[in-house]
Each structure stands twice: as structure tokens, then as C-alpha cells.
N, C-alpha and C positions, 0 to 999 in steps of 0.2 A: 777790514778785508776789501781788497780791490775787486773789480768786475770779473777779470779772468779767473781769479781764485774762487770766486762765488760761483761761476758757471762750471768750473771743474768739479766742484763739490755736488752741485745739483745733477750734472750728468752722471757722476759716480753713484749717487744715490738712486736714480732711475735704474741704472743697470744692476746694482746691488739688490734692490727690491725684487726685480724680475728673476735674478738668478737664484735668491733665497727661496722664492716661491717654488722653484722647480727642483733645485738640488741642494741648495745651501752653498756657502762659500762666498757670498756677496761681500763679506767683510774683506776679502782679498782685493776688492776693487776700491772700497771706500777707506780702508786703513792706508794704503799707499797714497791715496789722494790727500788725506789728512796730513800725512808726513810731507808731502810735496808743498803744501801751503805753509809750512813751517812749524807744525806742532811737534813736540818732543815725543818720543815713542810711547811712553807710558801714558801721557795725556791723550795722544792719538788713539790708543787702544781703548781707554775709558770712554772718551768722546764717541768713538765709533760704536761701542756697545749701546750707548743711549740713542745715538742717531738711527741705527738701523731697527730699533724695536718697533716703531710704528709699522714698518714694512712687514714684520712678522705678524702683527695683529691684522693688517689688511690681507695678508695671504690667508689667515685663518678664516676670515669672513668670505673670502673669494672661493674657498674650497670647502665650506661648511656642509654642502649637499653631499659630499663624498666622505664624510666621516663615518667610520664603521658603526653600525648600529648594534652594539653589544654591551652588556653590562660589565662594569668594572674598569673600563678604559678611563673614565674620568678620575679614577683613583691615581692615575699616573701623574696628574697635575701637581698635587702636593709633593710627590717625590721629586718631580722636576724642579719645583721651587727650593726644596731642601739641598739638592745637588748643586743648584746655581749659587745659592748662598755660600756653600763651602768653596766653590771655585772662585767667587769674588774675594773671599777672604784670603785665599792662597795668593791670588794675584796681588793683593795690597800688602802682604807681610813677607813674601818670599821673593828671592831673585828670579827673574824669569828665564835665565840662560839654560838651566838644565831641562825645564819643560819645553822650551823652544826646540831643543835638539830631538826630543822623542815625539813631539807633535806630528812631524812629517810622516813618520813611520805609523803612527796611529791612523792618520788620515788615509794613507795608502792601504792599510790593512782593511779599513772599513769599505774602501772601494772594492777591494778584492773579495771581501765577504759577499757583497752584492753581486759582483760579477760571476762568482762561482756558487751562487745561492743554491742551485739545483743539486750540485754535487755535494754540498754541505748538508743539505737536507736529507740525502740519502744516508749520510753518516749519523746525524743526530736524530733523524725521524722527521717525517713531514708535520707541519704545524698542526693539521687536524688530528694527528695521532698523539699529540702531547696531552698528558693529563691536565685538567684545568688548573690545578694547584701548581704544577710545574710551570705552565705558561705564565701565570700571574707572577710568580717568583722571578722568572727570566725577564719579563717585561719591566718589573720594578728594578732590578738590578741594572739592566741595561739603560733604563731612563735616568737612574741616579748618576751613573758613570758619564753619560753623554751630557747631562745637565752640568755636572762639575766641570767638565772640559769647556762647555759653553760659557759658564760663569768666568772661567779663567781667560780664555782667549776668543772663542766663538767661531772662527773661521772653520768652514766645513762641518759645522755642528749639524746641518741638515743631512750631509752625506753619512755621517755616523749614525744618526736616528734612523734614516731610511734603511741602511744596511742591517742594523740590529733588529728593527722592528719587522722588517720583511722576512728575517729568518725565523721569527717566532710566530708571527700572526698569519693566519690563513685567510688573507684579504688580497683583493686586487691591488696593484701597485698604487693606483690613484688613491684608494683608501688610506694605504700606508703614508703616502705623501701629505694627505690631508691631516692624519694624526701627528705627522712630523711638524706640520705647520702650527698645530695647537700647542704642542709641548715646546717648540721654538719660542712662541710667543709668551709661554709662561716663564721660560728662562729669561727672555728679553726684558719682560716687566720687572722681574726680580733684580736683574742687573741695573736697571734704571733706578729702582728704590735704594740700592746699596750704594751705587757710584755717585748718585746725585747728592748724597750726604757725605761720603768719605773720599770720592775720587776726584782727581784734578781735571774736572770737565772744562772744555772750551765750549761754552754755550752758544756763542755766535756761530761756530762751525757746525755744531750739532743742529741748530735750527735751520742751517742751510741744507743739510743732508736729509733730515728727518721727513719733511713733506714729500720730497722726491721718492723716498723709499716707500710711502704709502701708495703712490700711484703705480710704481713699479711692481709692488708686491701684489696688488689687486689684479693688475693686468697679467702678470705672470702666472697667477693661480688659475685664472680662467683659461689661458692658454694650455696649461698642463692637463686639463680635463679633456682636451681634444686630441691628445697624443696618444697613439697606441702604446700599450705597456712595454713592448720590446724596444721601441724607439726611446721611450722615457728611461728605461733601465740602462741602455747603452750609454745615452747622454749623461746620466749621473755617474756611471762608472768612469768614463773618460774625464769628466769634469773632476772627479774626485782624485784620480791619479795626477791630473795636471796640478791641482791644488797642492797635493803632497810634494811634488817636484819643486814647485815654486817655493813652498816653506822650507824644504831642505836646502835649496840654493841660498835662500836668505839667512838660514841659520849658520851656514858654513862660511859665510863671508867674514 
């Protein structure tokens, strides 16, 4: 790997780690960068999943003080692991074309859920009005679905998690983002374990991107804590819609 290619991957890793800490979608920065340096699409996807994982872990450390202090949330971690394993298996055994076509609509829908959160809450009930059992079932189902998506592709996993969690949890958005970081890290570690054994990983490229995502992830998580909830929500919605449009454009080529 020459110096310009290395510099491109490091820069992409810094940007992706920062974006993942705030809203998710950093894979849309690193994945094209890996393609640009010559990796085939499947190898780029698998390598990207491994490379951005340290950034997820750094984001979790950076936002740990904002994690909601309530019982039961740690039970979501095994669910995230199970969903991620399913997504990884689907990626390795099925053609990606069909899922590529539906992913943009899933991402845009997730952004819309977050953008119209107040209106939807009036329809389904405020989070604090949900029975404890219903809240837990909803959280488990949403976590499993998002983790399966994250194991398969991963781009905009954070957008989908924030949208779903914010609809069910009666927590400040910073707390929701912190929980999103924890679950994203669980998904990321799982994909590393699966793809390191079974996936076509380009380890040189992964080692170029991964340290940069750690720096970007930690810095991004600290910045998010200082943003007003309204600004943070607007930024995530706009970013999510942009990601969906980019994915749709690529899928239709």
C-alpha cells in the first residue's frame, strides 16, 4: 500500500469514528475509501466491519457517563450479539443484491421515525406510559433487528438504533446515543469474531483504518455530550436521510 492510499484510509477512519459516535453511518466514509484503494466490494465490506469496530468501543468509553441508569438495559447486549451473528451469516451465504435495494428505504424510514418521533409517540403512547413488559419486548425486538442489519452491512446502524430506542425509551437523547454506542460496540465485536475467521479480510487496510476510528470515536462521543438535544436530533435526521439517498443511488447503478 502506497502513502496516498494509507493517508486516505487514515483520514476516512478519523471521519468515520467521529460520525459513528454522533449518528452512525461512518461506514459510508470508510467503505468507499476501501473500494478506492482497490479492494473488491465483499472484501471491502468485511474489512470495513472489522476496521470500524475499535471506533465503536471508543465511542462507548467516551459516552459511558451518559448511559441510562436503569435495570434491564444490559440484557440488550446478548440480543445484539445474536442479531449480529445472524446478519454476518446472511452476508456470507446470500447474494447481497436484494438486501442492497431495501437497505436505503430502511435507513430513510429510521430517520423519519426519529424526525417524527413526537407525532408517533402520540399514536403509540409516550415511553413513560408503556408497561414495563411491553417496553422490554419492544427494546429486545428492535435491538435484534438492528443488530442483524449491522452484521450484514452496518452503514447507518447508529441511525436505526437511535430512532428505535428513542421511540421506546423515556430518556434524554444523549442517553439514547450512549446506549446506541454500547449496542453498536457489541455488534462490532461480534462481526470481528465472525469475519476474522470466515471473511475475506484485508488486514493491512483494516490496520490502517482501525486506529483512526478509535481517535475519531472518542472525540466524537465527547462532542455529542455538549450538543443541545434538538440540534443533535436534527443532525441525525439529516444525516440519516443523506445516507439513505446515497445508498439508493449506489444500489440503482
